[in-house]
C-alpha positions as CSV (number, residue, x, y, z in Angstrom):
1,M,0.0,0.0,0.0
2,S,1.3,3.4,-1.1
3,D,2.1,6.3,1.6
4,V,-1.0,8.2,0.1
5,A,-3.1,5.0,1.0
6,Q,-1.7,4.3,4.2
7,T,-2.6,8.0,5.2
8,A,-6.1,8.0,4.0
9,A,-6.6,4.4,5.4
10,R,-6.4,5.9,8.7
11,A,-9.4,8.2,7.9
12,P,-12.9,7.5,7.3
13,S,-13.8,7.0,3.7
14,R,-15.2,10.5,3.1
15,F,-15.6,9.9,-0.7
16,T,-17.5,6.7,-1.0
17,G,-20.2,6.8,-3.8
18,K,-18.5,10.2,-5.0
19,T,-17.0,11.0,-8.3
20,V,-13.9,13.0,-8.7
21,I,-12.0,14.6,-11.6
22,V,-8.3,15.6,-11.1
23,T,-6.5,17.3,-14.1
24,G,-2.9,16.7,-14.4
25,A,-3.3,13.2,-12.7
26,A,-0.5,11.2,-14.4
27,S,2.3,12.3,-11.8
28,G,3.3,14.5,-9.2
29,I,0.7,16.3,-7.0
30,G,-2.2,15.0,-9.4
31,L,-1.4,11.4,-9.1
32,A,-1.1,11.6,-5.3
33,T,-4.4,13.4,-5.1
34,A,-6.2,10.7,-7.4
35,R,-4.7,8.0,-5.2
36,H,-5.8,9.7,-2.1
37,F,-9.3,10.0,-3.4
38,G,-9.3,6.7,-4.7
39,S,-8.2,5.2,-1.4
40,E,-11.2,6.9,0.5
41,G,-13.7,5.3,-1.8
42,A,-14.1,7.7,-4.8
43,R,-14.5,6.9,-8.3
44,V,-11.7,8.8,-10.0
45,V,-11.3,10.5,-13.5
46,L,-7.7,10.9,-14.4
47,A,-7.5,13.8,-16.9
48,D,-4.1,14.2,-18.4
49,L,-2.6,15.1,-21.8
50,D,-0.5,11.8,-21.8
51,L,-3.0,9.0,-21.9
52,D,-0.5,6.3,-21.6
53,R,0.8,7.6,-18.4
54,A,-2.8,8.4,-17.2
55,G,-3.5,4.6,-17.8
56,Q,-0.9,3.7,-15.6
57,A,-1.7,5.9,-13.0
58,A,-5.3,4.8,-12.9
59,E,-4.1,1.4,-12.3
60,A,-2.3,2.6,-9.2
61,V,-5.4,4.3,-8.0
62,K,-7.3,1.2,-8.3
63,T,-4.6,-0.6,-6.4
64,D,-5.1,1.7,-3.6
65,G,-8.8,1.0,-3.5
66,A,-10.7,3.1,-5.9
67,P,-13.9,1.3,-7.1
68,D,-13.2,2.6,-10.6
69,A,-10.6,5.0,-12.2
70,W,-10.9,6.2,-15.7
71,P,-7.8,7.8,-17.7
72,V,-9.1,10.6,-20.2
73,R,-7.0,12.4,-22.4
74,C,-7.7,15.9,-21.9
75,D,-5.9,19.2,-22.9
76,V,-7.5,21.6,-20.2
77,S,-6.7,24.7,-22.4
78,D,-9.1,23.2,-25.0
79,E,-12.8,24.0,-23.9
80,G,-13.9,21.4,-26.4
81,Q,-11.8,18.6,-24.7
82,V,-12.9,20.0,-21.1
83,R,-16.5,19.6,-22.1
84,A,-15.9,16.0,-23.4
85,C,-14.1,15.0,-20.3
86,V,-17.0,16.2,-18.0
87,A,-19.7,14.7,-20.6
88,G,-17.8,11.3,-20.5
89,T,-17.7,11.4,-16.7
90,L,-21.5,11.9,-16.4
91,G,-22.1,9.3,-18.8
92,R,-19.8,6.8,-17.3
93,F,-20.6,7.5,-13.6
94,G,-23.9,9.3,-13.6
95,G,-22.8,12.2,-11.6
96,L,-20.0,14.6,-10.6
97,D,-19.1,15.5,-7.1
98,V,-15.5,17.1,-6.9
99,I,-13.2,18.7,-9.5
100,V,-9.4,19.3,-8.6
101,N,-7.6,21.8,-11.3
102,N,-4.2,21.0,-10.9
103,A,-2.8,20.7,-14.3
104,G,-0.1,23.4,-14.7
105,L,2.5,25.0,-17.0
106,M,5.7,26.8,-16.3
107,T,7.9,28.5,-18.6
108,F,11.1,30.3,-17.6
109,K,12.2,33.7,-19.6
110,P,13.3,37.2,-18.6
111,I,10.1,39.6,-19.2
112,L,12.2,41.2,-22.0
113,E,12.2,37.9,-24.2
114,L,8.7,37.0,-23.4
115,E,6.3,36.8,-26.3
116,A,2.4,37.1,-26.7
117,E,2.4,33.2,-27.5
118,D,4.1,32.4,-24.0
119,W,1.6,34.1,-21.9
120,R,-1.2,32.5,-24.0
121,R,0.1,29.1,-23.4
122,V,0.7,29.4,-19.7
123,L,-2.7,31.3,-19.2
124,G,-4.3,28.9,-21.1
125,V,-3.3,25.9,-19.0
126,D,-2.9,27.6,-15.5
127,L,-6.0,29.8,-15.7
128,L,-8.1,29.2,-18.6
129,G,-8.1,25.6,-18.0
130,A,-9.3,26.0,-14.3
131,F,-12.1,28.4,-15.6
132,F,-13.4,25.9,-18.1
133,F,-13.8,23.4,-15.5
134,V,-15.3,25.5,-12.9
135,R,-17.8,26.5,-15.7
136,E,-18.4,22.9,-16.6
137,G,-18.8,22.2,-12.8
138,F,-21.4,24.8,-12.1
139,E,-23.4,23.5,-15.0
140,H,-23.4,19.6,-13.9
141,M,-22.0,19.2,-10.5
142,R,-24.4,17.8,-7.8
143,P,-25.3,20.2,-4.9
144,G,-22.8,19.6,-2.2
145,G,-20.0,19.5,-4.8
146,S,-16.7,21.0,-4.4
147,I,-13.9,22.5,-6.7
148,V,-10.2,22.7,-5.4
149,N,-8.0,24.9,-7.5
150,V,-4.1,24.2,-7.2
151,S,-2.5,27.8,-7.4
152,S,1.1,28.3,-6.1
153,I,2.9,30.1,-3.5
154,H,4.1,32.0,-6.6
155,A,0.7,33.7,-6.4
156,V,2.0,35.8,-3.4
157,E,5.9,35.6,-3.5
158,T,7.9,34.7,-6.7
159,S,11.0,34.7,-8.2
160,P,12.7,35.9,-11.6
161,L,11.8,34.6,-15.0
162,V,8.3,33.1,-14.4
163,A,6.1,36.1,-14.8
164,P,3.3,34.4,-16.8
165,Y,3.0,31.4,-14.2
166,A,3.2,33.9,-11.1
167,A,0.3,36.0,-12.7
168,A,-1.8,33.2,-13.7
169,K,-1.5,31.6,-10.0
170,A,-2.3,34.9,-8.7
171,A,-5.4,35.4,-10.9
172,L,-6.4,31.6,-10.2
173,V,-6.7,32.8,-6.5
174,S,-8.9,35.5,-7.6
175,L,-11.0,33.2,-9.9
176,T,-11.5,30.9,-6.7
177,R,-12.9,34.0,-4.7
178,S,-15.3,35.0,-7.4
179,A,-16.3,31.3,-8.1
180,A,-17.0,30.9,-4.5
181,L,-19.6,33.6,-4.4
182,E,-21.4,32.5,-7.4
183,G,-20.9,28.9,-6.4
184,K,-22.7,29.1,-3.1
185,A,-26.0,29.6,-4.6
186,R,-25.7,26.4,-6.4
187,G,-24.6,24.3,-3.3
188,L,-20.9,24.4,-4.5
189,R,-18.0,25.1,-2.7
190,V,-14.8,26.5,-4.4
191,N,-11.5,26.7,-2.6
192,A,-8.0,27.0,-3.6
193,V,-4.3,25.6,-2.3
194,L,-1.1,27.4,-2.5
195,P,1.7,24.8,-2.7
196,G,5.2,25.8,-1.7
197,A,8.2,23.5,-2.7
198,I,6.9,20.2,-3.3
199,E,9.1,17.1,-4.3
200,T,7.9,16.7,-8.0
201,P,10.1,16.8,-11.3
202,M,8.6,20.4,-11.8
203,L,10.4,21.4,-8.8
204,R,13.9,19.6,-9.7
205,E,13.6,20.5,-13.5
206,N,13.0,24.3,-12.5
207,P,16.0,26.3,-13.9
208,N,16.0,28.6,-10.8
209,V,16.6,25.9,-8.7
210,K,19.2,24.3,-10.7
211,S,21.1,27.5,-10.9
212,G,20.6,28.5,-7.4
213,V,18.6,31.6,-8.2
214,E,16.0,30.0,-5.8
215,V,17.5,28.2,-2.9
216,I,15.4,25.8,-1.2
217,D,16.0,24.5,2.4
218,P,15.3,20.9,2.2
219,N,13.2,21.3,5.6
220,F,10.8,23.2,3.6
221,V,10.3,20.6,0.9
222,G,6.9,18.9,1.2
223,Q,5.8,15.7,-0.5
224,P,2.9,15.3,-2.9
225,A,0.9,13.4,-0.3
226,D,0.9,16.5,1.9
227,L,-0.8,18.4,-0.7
228,A,-3.3,15.7,-1.4
229,A,-4.3,15.4,2.0
230,A,-5.0,19.1,2.2
231,I,-7.1,19.0,-1.2
232,A,-9.0,16.1,0.1
233,F,-9.9,18.0,3.2
234,L,-11.0,21.0,1.5
235,A,-13.1,18.8,-0.9
236,S,-14.6,16.9,1.8
237,D,-17.8,17.7,4.3
238,D,-15.1,18.3,7.1
239,A,-14.6,21.3,5.3
240,R,-18.4,22.4,4.7
241,F,-18.0,25.9,6.2
242,V,-14.8,26.7,4.2
243,Q,-15.5,28.9,1.1
244,G,-13.2,30.9,-1.0
245,A,-10.0,30.0,0.8
246,A,-6.6,30.2,-0.3
247,L,-4.7,27.7,2.0
248,V,-1.0,28.0,1.9
249,V,0.6,24.5,2.2
250,D,4.4,25.2,2.3
251,G,5.6,23.9,5.6
252,G,5.8,27.5,7.1
253,R,8.7,28.4,4.5
254,L,7.0,31.9,4.0
255,D,6.6,32.6,7.6
256,R,10.6,32.9,8.0
257,L,12.1,36.2,8.7
């Protein structure tokens, strides 16, 4: 049993009978989140650009206890593919209870070298992708449902060379607040998590980290399972009175003087 499954196994199965879509679910935070939900009884849709890896991830999710796990190829920046993902979920499972907007894209360029297309690519995935799923969620989710947007600590404190990413993640926090206000009348909750440094390929392949521009104390590097647990909390009835929150999950890294 994975670390994610062991953590979830100690808690009640809060998501039995529920259906969850996780984007960017083939690796990293997305995979850990899909496994966590599955181990608590959810049927999980793993939406990812890489269908082969999503299929392998789905097998891991089922091994951790999910009654079903369905891999779907989805480019979240394409609203037609987002609609198809949600429609397929409804057709297969008969309903939708949770959406986790985790898919993300990061580029590294000085502002003077950025082109409009660089902005469009990042905003298309990191902001519009979440918006497309929020809109579909408002249309089709059952009352009592929950949307969790995975923003970033870059929304409030950033580093050089990542202006589109930081701007998109800050806008995602704002979208979360707006969606929370409008979602409440529909019986839906919308919240965000702001991860700090998490042990994923995105962290280790970050040029700023490799070059030393961004120095990360190992004591402040979390695991994907840490984010998965926070996301599951926000999506669960345990957080039924939490609406429009931006939960920082960084091990206290930003609290240092």
